[in-house]
C-alpha positions as CSV (number, residue, x, y, z in Angstrom):
1,M,15.7,15.2,-32.6
2,L,18.9,17.3,-32.4
3,I,19.1,16.7,-28.6
4,R,18.6,12.9,-29.2
5,I,21.4,12.8,-31.8
6,T,23.7,14.8,-29.5
7,V,23.0,12.4,-26.6
8,C,23.7,9.5,-29.0
9,V,27.1,11.0,-29.9
10,I,28.0,11.5,-26.2
11,I,26.9,7.9,-25.4
12,S,29.0,6.6,-28.2
13,L,32.1,8.4,-26.9
14,L,31.5,7.0,-23.4
15,I,31.1,3.5,-24.8
16,L,34.3,3.8,-26.8
17,N,36.2,4.9,-23.7
18,L,34.6,2.3,-21.5
19,G,35.2,-0.4,-24.1
20,T,38.9,0.1,-24.1
21,T,39.0,0.2,-20.3
22,N,36.9,-2.9,-19.9
23,A,38.9,-4.8,-22.5
24,Q,42.0,-4.2,-20.4
25,E,40.3,-5.1,-17.1
26,S,38.5,-8.1,-18.4
27,D,41.4,-10.5,-18.0
28,S,42.0,-9.7,-14.4
29,S,38.2,-9.8,-13.7
30,D,37.9,-13.2,-15.4
31,A,40.8,-14.5,-13.3
32,K,38.6,-13.8,-10.2
33,G,35.6,-15.4,-11.9
34,I,33.6,-12.1,-12.2
35,S,33.5,-9.6,-15.1
36,W,32.3,-6.1,-14.1
37,F,31.0,-3.4,-16.4
38,P,30.1,0.0,-14.9
39,I,28.3,2.2,-17.5
40,P,27.1,5.8,-17.0
41,F,24.4,7.0,-19.4
42,A,22.1,9.9,-20.3
43,F,19.0,10.1,-22.4
44,Y,16.2,12.5,-23.4
45,T,12.6,11.8,-24.2
46,P,9.6,14.2,-24.2
47,E,8.1,12.1,-21.3
48,T,11.2,12.1,-19.0
49,K,13.1,15.2,-20.2
50,L,16.8,14.9,-19.6
51,A,17.8,11.9,-17.5
52,F,21.1,10.8,-16.0
53,G,21.9,7.3,-14.6
54,A,24.3,4.4,-14.4
55,M,24.2,0.7,-14.6
56,V,26.5,-2.1,-13.4
57,I,26.6,-5.4,-15.1
58,A,28.3,-8.4,-13.5
59,S,28.9,-11.7,-15.3
60,F,30.1,-14.9,-13.7
61,K,29.9,-18.7,-13.7
62,L,28.8,-20.8,-10.8
63,S,29.8,-24.1,-12.4
64,E,33.2,-25.5,-13.3
65,H,31.9,-27.1,-16.5
66,V,33.5,-25.5,-19.5
67,N,30.2,-25.2,-21.4
68,S,28.1,-24.0,-18.5
69,R,26.1,-20.8,-19.1
70,P,27.2,-17.5,-17.4
71,S,25.0,-16.0,-14.7
72,S,24.6,-12.3,-14.5
73,V,23.3,-9.5,-12.3
74,T,22.3,-6.1,-13.7
75,A,21.6,-3.1,-11.4
76,S,20.6,0.3,-12.8
77,V,19.4,3.7,-11.5
78,Y,18.4,7.0,-13.2
79,Y,16.9,10.3,-12.3
80,T,15.2,12.8,-14.6
81,L,14.9,16.6,-14.5
82,N,11.1,16.3,-14.1
83,N,11.5,14.3,-10.9
84,Q,11.1,10.8,-12.1
85,Y,13.4,8.0,-10.8
86,D,13.9,4.3,-11.4
87,F,15.8,1.6,-9.5
88,A,16.1,-1.9,-11.0
89,L,17.9,-5.1,-10.2
90,S,17.8,-8.1,-12.5
91,P,19.7,-11.3,-11.5
92,E,19.7,-14.4,-13.8
93,I,21.4,-17.4,-12.1
94,Y,22.3,-20.8,-13.5
95,L,23.1,-23.5,-11.0
96,N,24.3,-27.2,-10.9
97,N,25.6,-27.3,-14.5
98,D,22.6,-25.4,-15.7
99,R,20.1,-27.8,-14.3
100,Y,18.4,-25.0,-12.3
101,F,17.6,-21.5,-13.4
102,I,16.6,-18.6,-11.1
103,A,15.7,-15.2,-12.3
104,S,14.1,-12.2,-10.8
105,E,13.2,-8.6,-11.6
106,L,13.1,-6.0,-8.8
107,N,11.9,-2.5,-9.6
108,Y,10.9,0.7,-7.8
109,A,10.0,3.8,-9.8
110,K,8.2,7.1,-9.8
111,I,6.9,7.6,-13.3
112,I,4.9,10.1,-15.4
113,D,3.1,7.7,-17.8
114,K,0.4,8.1,-20.4
115,Y,-3.0,6.4,-20.8
116,Y,-5.1,6.7,-24.0
117,G,-7.8,4.2,-23.1
118,I,-8.4,0.7,-24.3
119,G,-8.4,-0.5,-27.9
120,N,-6.5,-0.5,-31.2
121,D,-7.9,2.8,-32.5
122,T,-7.8,5.1,-29.5
123,E,-7.4,8.8,-30.4
124,E,-4.8,11.3,-29.4
125,I,-5.9,13.3,-26.4
126,D,-4.6,16.6,-25.0
127,E,-3.9,15.4,-21.5
128,P,-2.8,11.7,-21.4
129,N,-0.3,12.0,-18.6
130,Y,-0.7,10.7,-15.0
131,E,1.8,10.2,-12.2
132,A,2.4,6.9,-10.4
133,R,4.7,4.9,-8.2
134,N,5.4,1.3,-9.2
135,S,6.9,-1.4,-7.0
136,F,7.4,-4.7,-8.8
137,I,8.9,-8.1,-8.0
138,L,9.1,-11.1,-10.3
139,L,10.5,-14.4,-9.2
140,K,11.1,-17.4,-11.4
141,F,12.5,-20.8,-10.6
142,Q,12.9,-23.6,-13.2
143,S,14.4,-27.1,-13.3
144,E,15.6,-29.0,-16.3
145,I,13.3,-31.9,-17.0
146,L,14.7,-32.9,-20.4
147,H,17.6,-31.6,-22.6
148,Y,16.8,-28.0,-23.5
149,I,13.5,-28.1,-21.6
150,R,12.9,-26.4,-18.2
151,L,9.7,-26.3,-16.1
152,G,9.0,-24.1,-13.1
153,I,7.0,-21.6,-11.2
154,V,6.7,-17.9,-11.5
155,Y,5.4,-15.4,-8.9
156,E,4.7,-11.7,-9.5
157,L,3.9,-9.0,-7.0
158,R,3.1,-5.4,-7.9
159,N,2.0,-2.4,-5.9
160,F,0.9,0.4,-8.2
161,D,-0.1,3.8,-6.8
162,V,-1.7,6.4,-9.0
163,I,-0.3,9.5,-7.1
164,D,-1.9,12.1,-9.4
165,P,-4.3,11.4,-12.4
166,Q,-3.5,15.0,-13.5
167,K,-6.0,15.9,-16.2
168,N,-6.3,12.5,-17.8
169,P,-10.0,12.2,-18.7
170,Y,-10.2,8.4,-18.5
171,L,-8.7,8.2,-15.0
172,L,-10.9,11.1,-13.8
173,S,-14.0,9.5,-15.1
174,G,-14.1,6.7,-12.6
175,N,-14.8,4.0,-15.2
176,V,-11.3,2.5,-15.4
177,T,-10.4,-0.6,-13.5
178,G,-7.4,0.2,-11.3
179,R,-7.7,3.9,-11.8
180,E,-6.4,4.5,-8.2
181,G,-3.9,1.6,-8.4
182,G,-3.7,-1.4,-6.1
183,L,-1.9,-4.6,-5.3
184,T,-1.7,-7.5,-7.7
185,S,-0.3,-10.9,-6.7
186,G,-0.1,-13.8,-9.1
187,L,1.4,-17.3,-9.3
188,G,1.8,-19.6,-12.3
189,L,3.7,-22.1,-14.3
190,V,6.4,-21.4,-17.0
191,L,7.7,-23.9,-19.6
192,T,10.8,-23.1,-21.6
193,Y,12.6,-24.8,-24.5
194,D,16.0,-23.1,-24.8
195,S,18.6,-24.3,-27.5
196,R,20.4,-21.0,-28.0
197,N,24.2,-21.4,-28.5
198,N,24.8,-18.2,-26.5
199,I,22.3,-16.4,-24.1
200,F,23.6,-12.9,-24.8
201,Y,24.3,-13.0,-28.5
202,P,22.6,-16.1,-30.0
203,E,23.6,-17.1,-33.5
204,S,21.7,-20.4,-33.7
205,G,18.9,-22.2,-31.9
206,G,16.0,-20.6,-30.2
207,I,14.1,-20.0,-27.0
208,Y,10.4,-20.7,-26.8
209,E,8.4,-20.0,-23.6
210,I,4.9,-20.1,-22.4
211,A,3.8,-18.8,-19.0
212,T,0.4,-18.6,-17.5
213,M,-0.5,-17.0,-14.2
214,V,-3.6,-16.5,-11.9
215,F,-4.1,-13.4,-9.7
216,P,-6.7,-14.5,-7.1
217,E,-7.8,-12.7,-4.0
218,M,-6.5,-15.6,-1.9
219,L,-2.9,-14.4,-2.8
220,G,-3.8,-10.9,-1.7
221,S,-4.5,-9.5,-5.1
222,D,-7.0,-6.6,-5.3
223,Y,-8.0,-7.7,-8.8
224,N,-9.0,-11.2,-9.9
225,Y,-7.7,-12.1,-13.3
226,T,-5.4,-14.4,-15.4
227,K,-2.7,-13.7,-18.0
228,T,-0.8,-15.8,-20.4
229,L,2.3,-15.0,-22.4
230,I,3.7,-17.0,-25.4
231,D,7.2,-15.8,-26.4
232,L,8.9,-17.4,-29.4
233,R,12.4,-16.5,-30.6
234,R,14.6,-18.0,-33.3
235,Y,18.2,-17.2,-34.5
236,M,19.9,-18.2,-37.7
237,R,23.5,-17.5,-38.7
238,V,23.8,-16.2,-42.3
239,T,27.6,-15.8,-42.3
240,D,30.2,-15.6,-39.6
241,Q,29.4,-11.9,-39.1
242,Q,25.6,-11.9,-39.8
243,V,22.6,-13.2,-37.9
244,V,18.8,-13.1,-38.6
245,A,16.6,-13.0,-35.5
246,L,12.9,-13.7,-35.5
247,H,10.5,-12.9,-32.6
248,M,6.8,-13.6,-32.1
249,L,4.9,-12.6,-29.0
250,Y,1.3,-13.2,-27.9
251,N,-0.1,-11.9,-24.6
252,F,-3.6,-12.1,-23.4
253,V,-5.6,-11.5,-20.2
254,S,-9.1,-12.2,-18.9
255,G,-11.0,-11.1,-15.8
256,S,-10.9,-7.9,-13.8
257,V,-7.6,-6.5,-15.1
258,P,-6.3,-3.2,-13.9
259,F,-5.5,-0.9,-16.7
260,Y,-1.7,-0.9,-16.0
261,D,-1.5,-4.7,-16.5
262,V,-3.5,-4.8,-19.7
263,P,-1.1,-5.9,-22.5
264,Q,0.6,-2.9,-24.0
265,L,2.0,-2.3,-27.5
266,G,5.5,-0.7,-27.8
267,G,8.6,-0.3,-25.7
268,D,12.3,-0.7,-26.0
269,N,12.3,-4.5,-26.9
270,I,9.5,-5.0,-29.4
271,M,7.6,-2.5,-31.6
272,R,10.4,0.1,-31.0
273,G,9.1,3.5,-32.2
274,Y,5.8,3.3,-30.2
275,F,5.4,4.7,-26.7
276,E,4.7,1.6,-24.6
277,G,1.0,1.7,-23.7
278,R,-0.1,3.9,-26.5
279,Y,-2.3,1.0,-27.5
280,R,-3.5,-1.7,-25.1
281,D,-6.2,-4.3,-24.9
282,N,-6.9,-7.8,-23.7
283,H,-5.1,-9.5,-26.6
284,Y,-1.7,-8.4,-27.9
285,F,0.2,-9.9,-30.9
286,A,3.6,-8.7,-32.2
287,A,6.2,-10.0,-34.6
288,Q,9.6,-8.6,-35.5
289,L,12.6,-9.5,-37.6
290,E,16.1,-8.1,-36.9
291,Y,19.2,-8.4,-39.1
292,R,22.5,-8.2,-37.1
293,I,25.9,-7.5,-38.6
294,R,29.3,-7.2,-36.9
295,V,31.1,-4.5,-39.0
296,W,34.4,-3.5,-37.4
297,W,36.3,-4.1,-34.2
298,R,33.7,-4.1,-31.4
299,F,31.0,-2.4,-33.4
300,G,27.9,-3.9,-35.0
301,V,24.8,-2.5,-36.7
302,I,21.2,-3.8,-36.9
303,G,18.1,-3.2,-38.8
304,F,14.6,-4.2,-37.8
305,V,10.9,-4.3,-38.9
306,G,7.9,-5.2,-36.9
307,A,4.1,-5.6,-37.0
308,S,1.7,-5.7,-34.1
309,D,-1.8,-4.9,-32.8
310,V,-4.1,-5.2,-29.9
311,A,-7.7,-6.4,-29.8
312,K,-10.5,-7.2,-27.3
313,K,-10.9,-10.8,-28.6
314,I,-8.6,-12.9,-30.8
315,S,-11.3,-12.9,-33.4
316,K,-11.2,-9.1,-33.6
317,F,-7.7,-8.8,-35.0
318,E,-7.8,-7.1,-38.4
319,V,-4.7,-7.1,-40.7
320,S,-5.8,-3.7,-42.1
321,K,-5.5,-2.1,-38.7
322,F,-2.0,-3.5,-37.8
323,K,0.7,-1.1,-36.7
324,Y,4.1,-1.3,-38.2
325,S,7.6,-0.2,-37.0
326,F,11.1,-0.1,-38.5
327,G,14.5,1.2,-37.5
328,G,18.1,0.5,-36.8
329,G,20.8,0.8,-34.3
330,I,24.5,0.5,-33.2
331,R,26.0,-2.3,-31.1
332,F,29.2,-2.0,-29.1
333,R,30.7,-5.2,-27.6
334,I,31.9,-4.7,-24.0
335,D,32.8,-8.4,-23.4
336,E,34.3,-10.5,-26.2
337,T,34.1,-13.7,-24.0
338,E,30.4,-13.8,-23.2
339,L,29.4,-11.5,-26.1
340,W,27.8,-8.7,-24.0
341,D,26.7,-5.7,-26.1
342,L,25.5,-2.2,-25.4
343,R,22.8,-0.9,-27.8
344,V,21.5,2.4,-29.1
345,D,18.4,2.1,-31.3
346,I,16.0,4.5,-33.0
347,G,12.6,3.2,-34.1
348,F,9.8,4.7,-36.2
349,G,6.1,3.9,-36.0
350,K,2.9,5.5,-37.2
351,D,3.3,9.2,-36.4
352,S,5.8,8.3,-33.6
353,N,9.4,7.5,-33.0
354,G,11.6,6.3,-30.1
355,F,15.2,6.5,-29.0
356,Y,16.6,3.7,-26.9
357,F,19.8,3.0,-24.9
358,H,20.1,-0.4,-23.2
359,Y,22.4,-3.5,-22.8
360,N,22.3,-6.7,-24.7
361,Q,20.0,-7.4,-27.7
362,A,16.4,-6.4,-27.8
363,F,15.5,-10.1,-27.9
């Protein structure tokens, strides 16, 4: 914990320095149509050990309409002292006065992950680690069909290679679907209702999305399955400086699903405080509430609570077994025009906690 706090202080000083620099540079960047934000960072977790990296965020508009939404491209890379690395690129593009939306996620990483088996009551084990390489591509294209409503297609391609199962008893047993990795390739439809007043720091409106995908052999997938994601987010302004944000998520899969694509509880966006994948099963429900306050200059603070669980079937959810999380964080605004924030959060779950450094809001 001392190391995490020290890193947090260092990050805060970096943010403070960068914020002043970017505030001065923002006007000249805006004159060219693009705002750039280079951000070095460092973090420590028991899984990664000490890590160093950097991200670059670019924000720009491709429409001359004064109320058009900004497009963005985020690139990041980090390396850890136990030889993990991660390269990511995430563009989100609005075209033709926001009539068309294109988004993608590109990721290549070498990871040391953990697998505790399937279910909502899996026990701690002495050797949960395994080593893998993950190559991931997500492509989404949507067109506006009515005001606030977009319909489109989504394609996902992943090549997951379990380099070393180490001493993980589940992966060594031979009874886990996808224990050696494989290729998954899926295509589906995505429907979105988006009435947010701002895409980076919404204070009113909401975004409600449902996506369903099939992963058949005819698309080259090694595993035949389907998955559906329902993602609901609502934002309400309490005062000029305070916002309440609500988030509900439901993810379910069916068929021959590799263990690494089974819905996983935890992470840096929802159920902060739990290691992502500590609990996983075919059905995953989560809900969280976050209170956001702008306190001084470019700084803000947040507090959050969440509840979640996984189950084999929807009828198997039991309120008495739900997992809970809570925590808080600091926000630093790096762009006063588009309302870009950097965030540092700490979350607590049942016998676990997590420390997170990222950009923009958790949801």
